[in-house]
C-alpha positions as CSV (number, residue, x, y, z in Angstrom):
1,Y,103.3,87.0,124.2
2,K,104.4,83.3,123.7
3,L,108.0,84.1,124.4
4,A,107.1,86.1,127.4
5,G,105.2,83.1,128.8
6,Q,101.7,84.3,128.0
7,Q,100.5,81.3,126.0
8,S,96.8,82.1,126.4
9,E,97.2,85.7,125.1
10,A,99.2,84.4,122.1
11,D,96.5,81.8,121.4
12,N,93.8,84.4,121.6
13,L,95.6,86.7,119.1
14,V,95.8,84.1,116.4
15,S,92.6,82.1,117.2
16,N,90.6,83.6,114.3
17,L,93.3,84.2,111.8
18,D,94.0,82.2,108.7
19,T,97.2,81.9,106.6
20,S,95.9,83.4,103.3
21,V,97.9,86.3,102.0
22,K,97.0,88.6,99.1
23,N,99.3,88.2,96.0
24,Y,101.7,91.1,95.8
25,I,105.3,92.2,95.3
26,D,106.7,95.3,97.0
27,F,109.3,97.3,95.0
28,A,110.7,99.0,98.1
29,G,109.8,99.7,101.8
30,T,109.6,96.2,103.4
31,Y,110.5,94.5,100.0
32,G,107.7,92.1,100.9
33,S,105.8,89.6,98.8
34,S,103.0,87.1,99.4
35,L,105.5,84.2,99.8
36,R,107.7,86.3,102.2
37,D,104.6,87.0,104.3
38,K,103.7,83.3,104.4
39,A,107.3,82.6,105.6
40,M,106.8,85.1,108.5
41,I,103.5,83.3,109.4
42,L,105.4,80.0,109.3
43,G,108.0,81.3,111.7
44,A,105.3,82.4,114.1
45,A,103.5,79.1,113.8
46,V,106.7,77.2,114.8
47,V,107.1,79.5,117.9
48,L,103.5,78.8,118.8
49,K,104.0,75.1,118.2
50,K,101.0,75.0,115.8
51,F,102.5,72.3,113.7
52,D,99.3,71.6,111.8
53,I,99.6,75.1,110.3
54,A,103.4,74.8,110.0
55,D,103.3,71.5,108.1
56,T,100.9,73.0,105.5
57,L,102.9,76.2,105.1
58,T,106.3,74.4,104.9
59,K,105.0,72.2,102.0
60,E,103.6,75.3,100.3
61,I,106.7,77.4,100.7
62,S,109.2,74.6,99.8
63,S,107.1,73.7,96.7
64,A,107.3,77.4,95.6
65,M,111.0,77.6,96.3
66,A,111.6,74.4,94.2
67,T,110.2,76.0,91.0
68,D,112.0,78.1,88.4
69,N,110.1,81.2,89.6
70,W,112.1,84.3,90.4
71,Y,112.1,85.5,94.0
72,S,113.9,88.4,95.6
73,T,116.6,88.0,98.2
74,Q,114.2,89.2,100.9
75,T,111.7,86.5,100.0
76,I,114.3,83.8,99.7
77,G,115.9,84.8,103.0
78,Y,112.7,84.7,105.0
79,S,111.6,81.5,103.4
80,L,114.9,79.7,104.2
81,L,114.9,81.1,107.7
82,A,111.4,80.0,108.4
83,I,111.9,76.5,106.9
84,G,115.1,76.2,108.9
85,K,113.3,77.0,112.1
86,Y,110.6,74.4,111.2
87,M,113.2,71.7,110.4
88,D,115.0,72.4,113.7
89,A,111.7,72.0,115.6
90,V,110.6,68.8,114.0
91,L,114.0,67.2,113.4
92,G,115.6,68.4,116.6
93,D,115.6,64.9,118.1
94,K,119.2,63.7,118.0
95,K,118.0,60.2,117.5
96,Q,116.5,61.2,114.1
97,I,118.5,59.5,111.3
98,I,118.1,60.0,107.6
99,K,118.8,56.5,106.2
100,G,118.4,55.0,102.8
101,Y,120.1,54.9,99.5
102,F,120.5,57.0,96.3
103,L,120.1,55.1,93.0
104,N,122.1,56.9,90.2
105,S,121.4,56.8,86.5
106,Q,123.6,53.8,86.1
107,G,121.7,51.8,88.6
108,N,124.4,52.0,91.3
109,K,123.2,52.2,94.9
110,I,124.9,54.8,97.1
111,P,123.8,54.3,100.7
112,F,123.5,57.1,103.3
113,N,123.1,57.2,107.1
114,N,123.3,60.8,108.4
115,K,121.9,63.2,110.9
116,K,119.8,66.1,109.7
117,S,121.2,66.9,106.2
118,F,123.8,65.8,103.7
119,D,124.9,66.4,100.0
120,I,125.5,63.9,97.2
121,N,127.4,65.2,94.2
122,I,126.3,64.0,90.7
123,L,129.3,64.5,88.4
124,N,128.1,62.8,85.1
125,N,125.1,61.5,83.1
126,F,123.2,64.8,83.5
127,G,119.6,64.8,82.3
128,K,119.0,61.2,83.2
129,S,116.7,59.8,85.9
130,I,117.8,59.3,89.5
131,E,115.9,57.9,92.5
132,L,116.1,58.4,96.3
133,F,114.8,55.8,98.8
134,I,114.3,56.5,102.5
135,D,114.2,53.8,105.2
136,K,110.9,54.7,106.9
137,K,111.6,52.3,109.8
138,T,114.6,54.5,110.9
139,T,113.6,57.8,109.5
140,T,110.3,58.7,111.1
141,K,110.1,62.5,110.4
142,N,109.5,64.4,107.2
143,V,112.4,64.4,104.7
144,Y,112.9,66.9,101.9
145,A,115.1,66.5,98.8
146,T,116.4,69.2,96.6
147,L,118.2,68.8,93.2
148,A,120.4,71.8,92.2
149,W,123.0,72.4,89.5
150,N,125.4,75.2,88.7
151,G,127.9,76.1,86.0
152,V,129.2,78.9,83.8
153,P,127.7,79.1,80.2
154,I,130.3,79.0,77.4
155,K,128.5,81.9,75.7
156,S,126.0,84.4,76.9
157,N,122.4,83.6,76.1
158,V,121.0,87.0,77.1
159,K,118.7,88.4,74.3
160,D,117.0,91.7,73.7
161,V,114.1,92.0,76.2
162,N,111.8,94.9,77.2
163,K,109.5,93.9,80.0
164,N,107.8,97.0,81.4
165,L,111.2,98.7,81.0
166,K,112.9,99.8,77.8
167,L,116.7,99.8,77.5
168,S,118.6,101.7,74.8
169,V,122.4,101.4,74.4
170,S,124.6,103.4,72.1
171,W,128.4,103.9,71.7
172,L,129.6,107.5,71.0
173,D,132.9,109.1,70.0
174,E,134.4,112.1,71.7
175,D,132.1,114.4,69.7
176,G,128.9,112.5,70.5
177,N,128.6,110.7,67.2
178,E,127.3,107.2,67.3
179,F,129.5,104.4,66.0
180,D,129.8,100.6,65.8
181,P,132.2,99.3,68.6
182,T,132.7,96.0,66.8
183,E,136.2,97.1,65.8
184,I,138.0,99.9,67.7
185,K,141.6,101.2,67.3
186,Q,143.8,100.8,70.4
187,G,144.1,104.1,72.3
188,T,140.6,105.3,71.3
189,T,138.5,106.9,74.0
190,F,134.7,106.8,73.6
191,Y,131.5,106.8,75.6
192,G,128.7,104.3,76.4
193,K,125.3,105.9,76.7
194,F,122.4,104.0,78.3
195,T,118.8,105.1,78.6
196,V,116.3,103.3,80.8
197,K,112.6,104.1,80.2
198,N,109.5,103.1,82.2
199,I,107.0,101.8,79.6
200,S,104.6,100.4,82.2
201,N,101.4,102.0,83.5
202,L,103.1,102.8,86.8
203,D,104.4,106.3,87.6
204,N,107.3,105.2,89.7
205,I,109.5,102.1,89.8
206,N,111.8,101.8,92.8
207,E,115.2,100.1,93.4
208,V,116.3,99.7,89.8
209,A,119.8,98.5,88.9
210,L,121.6,99.0,85.6
211,V,124.8,96.9,85.0
212,Q,127.3,96.9,82.1
213,I,130.3,94.5,82.2
214,I,132.9,95.7,79.8
215,P,135.2,93.5,77.5
216,S,138.6,92.6,78.8
217,G,140.2,94.8,76.1
218,W,138.4,97.9,77.2
219,E,139.0,100.0,80.3
220,I,136.7,102.3,82.3
221,I,138.0,105.9,82.7
222,N,136.8,107.0,86.1
223,M,135.9,110.6,85.5
224,R,135.1,111.1,89.2
225,L,138.7,110.4,90.2
226,L,140.1,112.5,87.3
227,N,137.7,115.3,88.1
228,E,136.8,115.5,84.4
229,S,133.7,117.2,83.1
230,L,131.2,115.6,80.7
231,P,131.3,116.9,77.1
232,L,128.9,119.5,76.0
233,W,126.8,117.2,73.9
234,T,125.6,115.5,77.1
235,Q,123.8,118.6,78.4
236,G,120.4,117.5,77.0
237,L,120.5,114.2,78.8
238,R,118.9,113.4,82.1
239,L,122.1,112.4,84.1
240,N,123.3,112.0,87.6
241,R,119.9,111.0,89.0
242,E,121.1,107.7,90.5
243,E,121.2,107.1,94.2
244,Y,124.5,105.2,93.9
245,S,127.0,104.2,91.3
246,D,129.6,101.5,91.6
247,I,132.7,101.6,89.3
248,R,134.9,98.6,89.3
249,D,137.7,97.3,87.1
250,D,135.4,95.3,84.8
251,R,132.0,96.8,85.2
252,I,129.9,99.8,86.1
253,M,126.6,99.7,88.0
254,W,124.0,102.3,88.7
255,F,121.2,102.0,91.3
256,F,118.2,104.4,91.1
257,D,114.5,105.0,91.4
258,L,112.8,105.5,88.0
259,N,110.3,108.2,88.9
260,Q,108.0,110.2,86.7
261,Y,108.9,113.9,86.2
262,W,107.3,116.9,84.5
263,I,109.2,119.2,82.1
264,H,107.7,121.7,79.6
265,N,104.1,120.5,80.2
266,K,104.9,116.9,79.5
267,Y,105.5,113.8,81.7
268,Y,108.7,111.8,81.2
269,K,109.7,108.4,82.7
270,K,113.3,107.9,81.8
271,Q,116.9,108.4,82.9
272,D,120.2,108.5,81.1
273,F,123.7,107.2,82.1
274,I,127.1,107.8,80.7
275,V,130.5,106.0,81.1
276,K,133.8,106.9,79.5
277,L,135.9,104.1,78.1
278,A,139.2,103.4,76.4
279,A,140.3,100.6,74.0
280,V,143.6,99.4,75.6
281,T,144.4,95.8,74.7
282,I,144.7,94.4,71.2
283,G,142.6,91.3,70.6
284,E,139.1,89.9,70.3
285,F,136.7,90.0,73.2
286,D,133.1,89.5,74.3
287,L,131.1,92.5,75.1
288,P,128.6,91.2,77.7
289,A,124.9,92.0,77.6
290,T,123.6,95.2,79.2
291,I,121.0,94.5,81.9
292,T,118.6,96.6,83.9
293,E,115.9,95.4,86.3
294,A,113.9,96.2,89.4
295,M,115.8,94.4,92.0
296,Y,112.7,93.3,93.9
297,N,110.3,92.7,91.1
298,N,111.2,90.5,88.2
299,N,108.3,91.8,86.1
300,F,110.3,94.9,85.4
301,K,113.5,94.3,83.4
302,A,115.2,94.9,80.1
303,S,118.4,93.7,78.4
304,K,120.5,94.3,75.3
305,A,122.4,91.3,73.9
306,G,126.1,91.5,73.8
307,K,128.4,91.0,70.9
308,R,132.0,90.1,69.8
309,V,134.3,93.2,69.6
310,K,137.9,93.8,68.5
311,V,140.7,96.2,69.5
312,V,143.1,96.6,66.6
313,M,146.4,98.3,66.0
314,P,146.0,102.1,65.3
C-alpha cells in the first residue's frame, strides 16, 4: 500500500502491531527464524519511514549478528539486507562523512575521512586492545563498527560430537570387514560407511547434509560413472535415500531429509551412506573430520574427529 501511494492504508495495517516475534527456527519451508522475521519487519519499517521502530530493530539485529551465535544463510541474508536498507535510508545524505581516527595496539593514530563505509586491516598484535574515535561534529548519524578475523587452522580442531544426531563412521574392505585406515597399501580399494541417526524427540529432521573430505592420498571411485553395483554385504543397509549427492575430487556430500520410517513393527530414524575409495599416492596425509548437520538449525549436528593416515608401498 505504501509503495502504491496509499500511505493511510499502510498506516492502518500496522497501527496496532508490535515487533515481538516468537522464538523459533524452521528446518525447511521458509527456512525462517525469529531473527529473520525481525529483519523482515525492519525492512517494512524502513519503507514506511517509521524510524523509531527501525532504530530499535537495527540495534537488536546488529547486536545479535555481532555475537558468536550460529545463524542460517537465510537469517544472515535477510538481516544484512534489512540493515543495508536502513543504512541507505539514514545515511543516504551525500554530505554525511565518517571522520575520526583508529588507535591501534601500539598507540598509533590512523585517521579516516570517508563516505558511508571503509575497512582498516589489522595485520599484527592480535588479541590486544584497539580503539575507534568518531568526530561527532562532522559525523551526525549513527555509525556501526565490526571487528572480524579470518584464517586457516594449522590442524583441525573438530571433535566427536553428537547433538540430537548421532554419526557412526567405519572403513570396510571389499568383503565388508571393518579395518583401521591408519595405514593402507597403495592400490587398495575399500569403502567408507556412514550412518546418521536421529536421537532427538522429533520424528523428522529436514535439510540435513553429510560431508566427508578425503585425504590427498586417497581417491573417490565414482560408482555412478562406472555403473558399478554395490557389494552384497550392503543389502541390509538403508541406502540411496538422499535427495542429492555431490561427488567431487576431494570430497563427497549427501543432502537428505532424516525421516522416521516403520519396518517390521518398529520405528527407525536413521540412514546409511557408502562411498568407494582407493589408496593411490604414497605418503602421510590428514583424514579430515566427518560432519553432518541440519543446514538450517545448528541444534542438530554430529561429527567424528579426523586422524593422520598413511599410504604405503604394497
